[in-house]
C-alpha positions in Angstrom: 108.2 66.5 114.0 107.9 70.3 114.5 105.4 72.5 112.6 108.4 74.0 110.7 109.6 70.6 109.6 106.1 69.4 108.6 105.5 72.6 106.7 108.7 72.7 104.6 108.3 69.0 103.8 105.1 69.9 102.0 106.6 72.6 99.8 108.1 72.3 96.3 110.9 74.7 96.7 112.2 76.1 93.4 114.2 79.1 92.3 114.1 82.2 94.5 111.9 84.1 92.1 109.6 81.2 91.3 106.4 80.1 93.1 106.9 77.5 95.7 103.9 75.3 95.4 102.1 73.9 98.5 101.9 70.1 98.1 99.7 69.4 101.2 96.0 69.7 101.5 94.1 72.7 100.1 90.9 74.5 100.9 88.0 74.4 98.6 89.1 77.8 97.2 92.6 76.6 96.4 94.7 77.9 99.3 97.1 75.5 101.0 96.2 74.5 104.6 98.2 72.9 107.4 97.1 71.7 110.8 98.7 73.7 113.5 99.0 70.8 115.9 96.2 68.8 117.4 92.7 68.8 116.0 91.5 71.4 118.5 94.2 73.9 117.3 92.7 73.9 113.8 93.9 74.7 110.4 96.0 77.6 109.2 96.3 78.8 105.6 99.7 77.7 104.3 100.8 81.1 103.0 100.0 82.6 106.4 102.0 79.8 108.1 104.9 80.6 105.7 104.8 84.2 106.6 104.8 83.4 110.3 107.6 80.9 110.1 109.9 83.3 108.2 108.8 86.8 109.5 107.1 86.2 112.9 103.5 87.1 113.9 101.0 88.7 111.6 99.7 92.0 113.1 96.0 92.3 113.9 93.8 93.2 111.0 96.5 92.4 108.5 96.3 89.9 105.7 99.1 88.0 104.0 98.7 88.8 100.3 100.3 87.3 97.2 102.3 89.4 94.7 102.1 86.4 92.3 98.3 85.8 92.7 99.0 82.0 93.0 96.9 80.8 95.9 99.1 77.7 96.3 102.3 79.7 96.5 104.1 79.9 99.8 107.4 81.5 98.7 108.0 84.1 101.4 109.3 86.5 98.8 106.0 86.4 97.0 104.1 87.4 100.1 103.4 90.8 101.6 101.3 92.2 104.5 98.4 94.4 103.7 95.0 95.4 104.9 91.8 94.1 103.3 91.7 97.4 101.3 95.3 96.9 100.1 94.4 93.4 99.0 91.3 94.6 97.1 93.3 97.4 95.5 96.0 95.0 94.4 93.3 92.7 92.9 91.6 95.6 91.0 95.0 97.0 89.8 95.8 93.6 88.3 92.3 93.3 86.9 91.7 90.0 88.7 88.3 90.8 90.1 85.2 89.0 88.8 83.0 91.4 87.2 80.1 91.3 84.8 78.7 87.9 83.9 81.8 86.2 85.5 80.7 87.4 88.9 79.1 84.6 90.9 75.9 86.6 91.5 75.4 88.0 88.0 71.8 87.8 86.8 72.5 89.2 83.4 74.9 88.8 80.5 77.0 91.5 78.8 74.7 91.3 75.8 71.6 91.7 77.9 73.1 94.8 79.6 73.8 96.4 76.2 70.3 95.6 75.0 68.8 97.1 78.2 70.7 100.4 77.6 69.8 100.5 73.9 66.1 99.8 74.6 65.9 102.4 77.2 67.8 105.0 75.1 65.3 104.3 72.3 62.5 105.5 74.5 59.0 104.1 75.0 59.9 101.6 77.8 60.1 102.2 81.5 62.7 100.8 83.9 59.9 98.8 85.5 59.0 97.1 82.2 62.7 96.4 81.5 63.0 94.8 85.0 59.9 92.6 84.3 61.2 91.6 80.9 64.6 90.5 82.2 63.3 89.1 85.5 65.4 91.4 87.7 64.7 94.1 90.3 64.1 97.6 89.0 67.1 98.8 91.2 69.4 96.7 89.0 68.0 98.3 85.9 68.5 101.8 87.4 72.1 100.8 88.3 72.8 99.6 84.8 71.3 102.8 83.2 73.1 105.1 85.6 76.3 103.2 85.0 76.7 102.6 88.7 76.7 98.9 87.8 78.3 97.2 84.7 80.3 100.4 84.1 82.9 98.3 82.3 80.4 97.6 79.5 
């Protein structure tokens, strides 16, 4: 069976405007994946394979992005080529980035950030003491107070 046949056998093809879900294996982050051939040839993300099967090669430094933001979708009409910057801009425009306490590396909660700003505005406490109180680096406190970090709060 060819890659093209194997690929489309693992897709739930629906209406032209709907997401076409990948039914095969998925990566830990939820993207579909298909083996290119033998083990040595490795895996390819299903949405990239869909793009290649329908549109041809993906130019260097380009990503295959989703209009629909569904990692399991392989509908070629839901895919577009873009740079990493395009992909990030699309994510930010759609408000899909993890920020604040939803970010995987967040050390503080929204309420703690508000409390830090209020305490500092009240006077009588240094950034160093706030850092010690909240068990974070002073640079994080500075970023919060200068609104370079947590600016959405």
